[in-house]
C-alpha positions in Angstrom: 53.7 -6.9 10.8 53.5 -5.8 10.9 65.7 6.7 0.9 67.3 4.4 -1.4 67.1 7.2 -4.1 64.0 6.7 -6.1 65.3 5.7 -9.5 64.3 7.9 -12.3 63.2 6.6 -15.7 65.8 6.7 -18.3 65.6 9.4 -21.0 63.8 8.3 -24.0 66.2 7.3 -26.7 66.9 9.9 -29.4 68.6 9.4 -32.7 72.1 11.0 -32.9 72.1 10.7 -36.7 69.8 13.5 -37.9 71.2 14.7 -41.1 71.2 18.2 -42.4 68.4 17.3 -44.8 66.1 16.2 -41.9 66.5 19.4 -40.0 63.9 21.4 -42.1 61.4 18.6 -41.6 62.0 18.5 -37.9 61.5 22.2 -37.8 58.3 22.1 -39.6 57.0 19.5 -37.3 57.9 21.5 -34.3 56.2 24.6 -35.8 53.0 22.5 -36.4 53.0 21.1 -32.8 53.5 24.6 -31.5 50.6 25.9 -33.6 48.2 23.1 -32.5 49.1 23.2 -28.8 50.5 26.7 -28.1 53.7 25.3 -26.8 56.4 22.7 -27.7 55.7 19.3 -26.1 58.4 18.8 -23.3 56.8 16.1 -21.2 57.6 12.4 -21.1 55.8 9.5 -19.4 56.4 8.9 -15.8 57.7 5.5 -14.8 55.0 2.8 -14.1 57.1 1.4 -11.1 60.0 2.4 -8.8 62.0 -0.7 -9.3 61.8 -1.7 -5.6 63.9 -4.8 -5.1 61.0 -6.9 -4.2 57.9 -5.1 -5.6 59.3 -3.4 -8.8 56.0 -2.2 -10.1 55.0 -0.7 -6.8 54.8 3.2 -6.9 55.3 5.4 -9.8 57.9 7.7 -11.1 57.9 11.3 -12.1 55.9 12.9 -9.3 55.6 12.9 -5.4 52.2 13.2 -3.7 51.6 15.9 -1.2 48.1 15.1 -0.1 45.1 12.7 -0.7 41.5 13.5 -0.1 39.5 10.4 -0.2 35.7 10.5 -0.1 34.3 6.9 0.2 30.9 5.6 0.6 30.4 1.9 1.6 27.5 -0.2 2.5 28.3 -3.7 4.0 25.0 -5.0 2.7 26.0 -4.8 -1.0 29.8 -4.6 -0.5 30.2 -1.9 -3.1 32.6 1.1 -2.5 32.0 4.4 -4.2 35.1 6.6 -4.1 36.4 10.0 -5.2 40.2 10.4 -4.9 41.6 14.0 -5.1 45.4 13.7 -5.3 47.6 16.8 -5.0 51.2 16.1 -6.3 54.3 17.8 -7.5 55.9 17.0 -10.9 59.5 15.9 -10.7 59.8 16.0 -14.4 58.0 17.2 -17.3 55.1 14.8 -17.6 53.0 13.7 -20.7 51.4 11.0 -18.7 51.7 9.4 -15.3 50.5 6.2 -13.5 48.5 5.5 -10.5 48.3 2.1 -8.8 44.9 0.7 -8.6 43.7 -3.0 -8.5 40.2 -3.8 -9.6 37.4 -1.2 -9.3 35.9 0.6 -12.2 37.2 4.0 -13.1 34.4 6.4 -14.0 36.2 9.5 -14.9 39.6 11.4 -14.4 40.5 15.1 -14.4 43.9 16.8 -14.1 43.9 20.5 -13.2 40.2 20.5 -13.7 40.3 19.4 -17.3 39.1 15.9 -18.6 42.1 13.5 -18.9 42.3 10.5 -21.0 43.1 7.2 -19.2 43.7 3.5 -19.7 44.1 0.4 -17.5 46.8 -2.3 -17.7 46.8 -4.7 -14.9 47.2 -2.7 -11.6 48.3 0.5 -13.5 46.0 3.4 -14.2 47.7 5.6 -16.9 46.5 9.1 -16.9 47.2 11.5 -19.8 46.5 15.2 -19.0 45.2 17.4 -21.6 48.3 19.5 -21.4 51.7 18.3 -20.3 52.8 19.0 -16.8 55.9 21.2 -16.2 58.8 20.2 -13.8 58.0 21.5 -10.4 54.3 22.0 -11.2 51.9 21.2 -8.4 48.9 19.5 -10.0 45.6 18.0 -8.8 44.1 14.8 -10.1 40.6 13.6 -9.5 39.5 10.0 -9.9 36.1 8.8 -9.5 35.6 5.0 -9.1 33.4 2.3 -7.7 33.1 -1.4 -7.3 33.6 -4.4 -4.9 37.2 -4.0 -3.7 39.4 -7.0 -3.9 41.3 -8.9 -1.2 44.9 -9.8 -2.3 47.1 -12.7 -1.3 50.7 -11.6 -0.4 53.8 -13.6 -1.4 53.8 -15.1 2.0 50.2 -16.3 1.7 48.5 -13.8 3.9 45.6 -11.6 3.0 45.6 -7.9 2.7 43.6 -5.2 0.8 40.0 -4.7 1.5 38.7 -7.5 3.9 34.9 -7.8 4.1 33.5 -9.3 7.2 29.8 -9.8 8.3 28.5 -6.3 9.2 31.7 -4.5 8.0 35.0 -4.4 6.3 38.8 -3.6 7.2 41.4 -2.2 4.9 45.0 -3.2 5.5 47.7 -2.5 3.0 51.1 -4.1 3.7 52.8 -4.1 1.3 50.5 -3.0 -1.6 47.0 -3.7 -0.5 45.9 -0.1 -0.4 45.7 -0.1 -4.2 42.6 -2.2 -3.8 40.5 0.7 -2.5 42.2 3.9 -3.6 44.4 5.0 -6.5 47.8 6.4 -5.6 51.6 6.1 -5.6 51.7 3.0 -3.5 55.3 2.8 -2.3 56.5 3.7 1.2 59.0 6.2 -0.3 56.1 8.5 -1.2 54.4 9.7 2.0 51.7 12.2 2.0 49.1 13.8 4.3 45.5 12.4 4.2 41.9 13.6 4.7 39.5 10.7 4.5 35.7 10.8 4.7 33.9 7.5 5.3 30.2 7.6 4.7 28.3 4.5 6.0 24.8 3.4 6.9 23.4 4.9 10.1 24.4 2.5 13.1 27.8 1.9 11.7 31.1 3.6 12.5 33.7 4.6 9.9 37.2 4.6 11.3 40.5 5.7 9.8 43.8 7.4 10.7 44.6 10.5 12.5 42.0 12.8 14.3 38.3 12.6 13.8 37.3 16.1 12.6 33.5 15.5 12.3 30.7 13.1 12.5 27.8 14.2 10.5 24.3 12.7 9.8 23.8 13.1 6.1 20.0 13.1 6.1 19.6 10.0 4.0 20.1 7.5 6.5 23.9 7.6 6.6 26.6 9.0 8.7 29.9 10.7 7.4 33.2 10.4 9.4 35.8 12.9 8.5 39.4 12.0 9.4 42.5 14.1 9.1 46.2 13.0 9.1 48.5 16.0 8.9 51.6 14.1 9.5 52.8 12.2 6.3 51.6 8.6 5.9 53.0 5.8 3.7 49.9 4.4 1.9 50.4 0.8 3.2 49.8 2.4 6.7 46.5 3.9 5.8 43.3 2.1 6.9 39.5 2.3 6.7 37.2 0.2 9.0 33.5 0.0 8.8 31.6 -1.8 11.6 29.2 -1.6 14.5 32.1 -0.8 16.9 32.0 0.2 20.4 34.2 3.3 20.6 36.2 4.5 23.5 38.0 7.8 23.6 40.3 9.4 26.2 43.9 10.6 26.3 47.3 9.6 27.7 48.7 11.2 30.8 50.7 13.6 28.6 47.6 14.5 26.6 47.8 12.4 23.4 44.2 11.9 22.2 43.1 8.2 22.1 40.4 6.6 19.9 39.8 2.9 20.0 37.2 1.0 18.1 36.2 -2.6 19.2 34.2 -5.1 17.0 31.1 -6.6 18.6 31.8 -9.8 20.5 35.4 -8.7 21.5 36.2 -7.9 25.1 35.3 -4.5 26.5 37.9 -2.0 25.4 39.8 -4.6 23.5 41.0 -6.5 26.7 43.6 -5.9 29.5 46.6 -5.9 27.2 45.1 -3.0 25.1 44.2 -1.2 28.4 47.9 -0.6 28.9 48.1 1.5 25.6 48.2 5.0 27.4 51.0 3.8 29.7 52.9 2.4 26.7 52.6 5.6 24.8 54.3 7.5 27.7 56.9 4.7 28.0 57.8 4.8 24.3 58.1 8.7 24.5 60.6 8.3 27.3 62.7 5.8 25.4 62.5 6.9 21.8 61.5 10.5 21.9 58.1 12.4 21.7 55.2 10.4 20.3 55.2 11.4 16.6 51.5 11.7 15.8 48.5 13.8 16.8 46.6 10.7 18.0 46.9 7.1 19.1 44.5 4.2 19.6 43.5 0.9 18.0 41.0 -1.0 15.9 40.0 -4.4 17.0 38.5 -6.6 14.2 36.5 -9.9 14.9 39.0 -12.7 15.8 40.5 -14.5 12.8 39.7 -11.7 10.5 43.3 -11.3 9.4 45.4 -13.7 11.4 47.9 -10.8 12.1 48.1 -7.4 13.6 49.2 -4.4 11.4 50.7 -1.1 12.6 48.4 1.2 10.6 49.4 4.7 11.5 48.0 6.0 14.8 45.5 3.2 15.0 46.9 -0.4 14.6 44.5 -3.1 13.5 44.3 -6.2 15.7 42.7 -9.4 14.7 40.7 -10.0 17.8 41.6 -8.6 21.2 45.5 -8.7 21.6 46.2 -11.6 23.8 49.4 -10.2 25.3 50.9 -6.7 26.0 54.0 -7.5 23.9 51.9 -7.4 20.7 50.4 -4.1 21.7 53.8 -2.7 22.5 55.2 -4.1 19.2 52.6 -2.3 17.1 52.9 0.9 19.2 56.7 1.0 18.8 56.1 0.9 15.0 54.7 4.5 15.3 58.3 5.6 15.8 60.0 2.9 13.8 58.3 2.1 10.4 55.6 4.8 10.5 57.4 8.1 11.3 60.8 6.7 10.2 59.6 4.7 7.1 61.6 2.4 4.9 63.0 3.6 1.5 62.4 0.2 0.0 60.8 -3.1 1.0 64.4 -4.4 1.4 64.8 -2.3 4.6 61.9 -3.9 6.5 64.3 -5.0 9.4 64.3 -1.3 10.2 60.6 -1.6 11.0 60.5 -5.1 12.6 63.8 -5.5 14.2 63.4 -2.2 16.0 59.8 -3.0 17.1 60.9 -6.5 18.3 63.7 -5.0 20.3 61.3 -2.5 21.8 59.3 -5.6 23.1 62.6 -6.8 24.7 63.2 -3.4 26.3 59.6 -3.4 27.6 60.0 -6.9 29.1 63.4 -5.9 30.6 61.7 -3.0 32.6 58.5 -4.8 33.5 59.6 -8.1 35.2 60.5 -10.1 32.2 63.8 -11.4 30.9 66.6 -8.8 30.2 67.4 -8.2 26.6 70.8 -9.8 27.2 69.1 -13.1 28.5 66.9 -13.1 25.4 69.8 -12.6 23.2 71.6 -15.5 24.8 68.5 -17.6 24.7 68.4 -17.3 20.8 72.0 -18.3 20.6 71.3 -21.3 22.7 67.8 -22.1 21.1 66.3 -21.8 24.5 62.6 -21.6 23.9 61.7 -21.2 27.6 62.9 -17.6 27.5 61.4 -16.9 24.0 59.6 -19.1 21.7 61.3 -17.3 18.7 64.6 -18.9 19.7 63.2 -22.2 18.3 62.6 -20.7 14.9 65.0 -20.5 11.9 65.8 -16.9 13.1 69.3 -17.0 11.4 68.3 -18.4 8.0 69.3 -15.2 6.2 70.7 -11.8 6.8 68.0 -9.3 8.0 69.2 -6.7 5.4 68.9 -9.1 2.6 65.7 -11.3 2.7 65.9 -13.7 -0.3 62.6 -12.6 -1.7 59.2 -10.7 -1.0 57.9 -13.8 0.7 60.5 -13.5 3.4 60.2 -9.8 4.3 58.0 -10.7 7.3 59.9 -13.8 8.4 61.8 -14.5 11.6 65.3 -13.2 10.7 63.9 -9.8 9.9 62.3 -9.6 13.3 64.6 -11.6 15.7 68.0 -11.3 14.1 67.2 -7.7 13.4 66.6 -7.2 17.1 69.8 -9.0 17.8 71.7 -6.6 15.5 70.5 -3.7 17.8 71.5 -5.6 20.9 75.0 -6.2 19.4 75.3 -2.3 19.0 74.2 -1.9 22.6 76.9 -4.4 23.6 79.6 -2.5 21.8 78.4 1.0 22.4 77.1 0.8 26.0 73.6 1.9 27.2 74.2 5.6 27.2 75.3 5.8 23.5 72.9 3.1 22.5 69.7 4.9 23.8 70.9 8.2 22.5 71.2 6.4 19.1 67.6 5.2 19.3 66.3 8.7 20.3 68.4 10.4 17.6 67.5 8.0 14.8 63.7 8.6 15.5 64.2 12.4 15.9 66.6 13.0 12.9 64.5 11.0 10.6 61.1 11.9 12.0 58.3 11.7 9.2 60.9 10.8 6.7 62.3 7.6 5.0 65.6 5.8 5.5 67.5 2.8 4.2 69.8 0.3 5.9 72.8 2.3 4.5 71.5 5.4 6.1 71.2 3.6 9.5 74.6 2.0 9.5 76.2 5.3 8.6 74.2 7.2 11.2 74.9 4.6 14.0 78.7 4.9 13.4 78.5 8.7 13.4 76.2 8.9 16.5 78.2 6.5 18.6 81.6 7.5 17.2 82.5 3.9 16.8 83.5 1.5 13.9 80.8 -1.1 13.9 81.7 -2.7 10.6 82.2 -6.2 12.4 78.6 -6.0 13.6 77.4 -5.1 10.1 79.4 -7.8 8.5 78.5 -10.7 10.9 75.0 -9.8 12.1 73.4 -7.5 9.5 74.8 -8.8 6.2 76.5 -12.1 7.0 75.0 -15.3 6.1 75.4 -16.8 9.6 76.0 -14.6 12.6 79.1 -15.2 14.9 77.9 -17.2 17.8 
């Protein structure tokens, strides 16, 4: 499935008509405040959303997270998750309160900088009020203890996300906002952070997450703790946790990237022949797009029909059943460069994820006995489904850079017409400049965020060409030039 600048909340309104007679009263109030707290209150509430064009309440303003430490315990028998989240963040303004996104689950206690903090819940917002205001630039640590049966959410397009329980396990997938069903955080792709996740599960189960497995420890009470570490920043929708009686396979790519694959019982050995080509695909991607951007790679194969889609969770994509074809594996792998390392600034920029990964499929096929990218491009224009079934879809229903609403961000135009935008650049610029553009984009925005406007400016600068006709017709135009 698969940085617009983060808007800052407006200053609180202040009266501009304080008379001279009111000044002594104001001074007395400030003196009383100072006497009671030891300092003048300077903080203000952080925003409860980042005004994303499609998910305006996703994320929170006033701070940026540096690191999450999640200590989670889950038993599939009762379906209850016990969690402790330690969130290290930096205040971007003086904060009297701030919000965390959390859906469901019971919050049992919150501390900020080691001191108890007041908190309240409104919908999916957990509002935290520290004992003392936080200063601009202050690095602060928030601890939240919570528990409950995590929720499954329905997306605007009807698919399910969040915490997905299955017989003998569970799978967590978060695009676009499902991660808030199992841990509190700043759940918007513009705020990426490092993660340390420990999953404690009953003996006989595996606990799988992103990054590198640091340790596997028998706890002495019939449980096993799996500690995972992601040093490179992760957008929260790309964080995963999977619990199951998996068959685990490890190894490495020819260039030495560690591999860790977890396959659910009943699925083909190793996840099937398409997934067996993952090591080769990692090397192929590195040759086309630049060095693989993370410390590990692999996959999680859930039981068939668990999700009905695959998701590019960072370093370890989740597949609903063994992937049937190598194009799907390649697509989710390509996201590690485009979408995971270079992440969107807002959900309106989804074509930068999906269009790039779809075009990566075209390039793979072009070099492995399939139709050329040019033939595929022509097939879409002609509606020739014998070359690509997607050519028969409503792929040009809307511009890829402007989906009409949140229910369309994973629709055909974002994928297929997004890929066609890239092919039009290739037609205009030629192969040498085009492939230099792909590598440069992945390198220069590595582990960051980028918007459509960032890409169009970068593409013109990198190729040295005026590509405005491509943008006008293919990226933003209602109907592309055929």
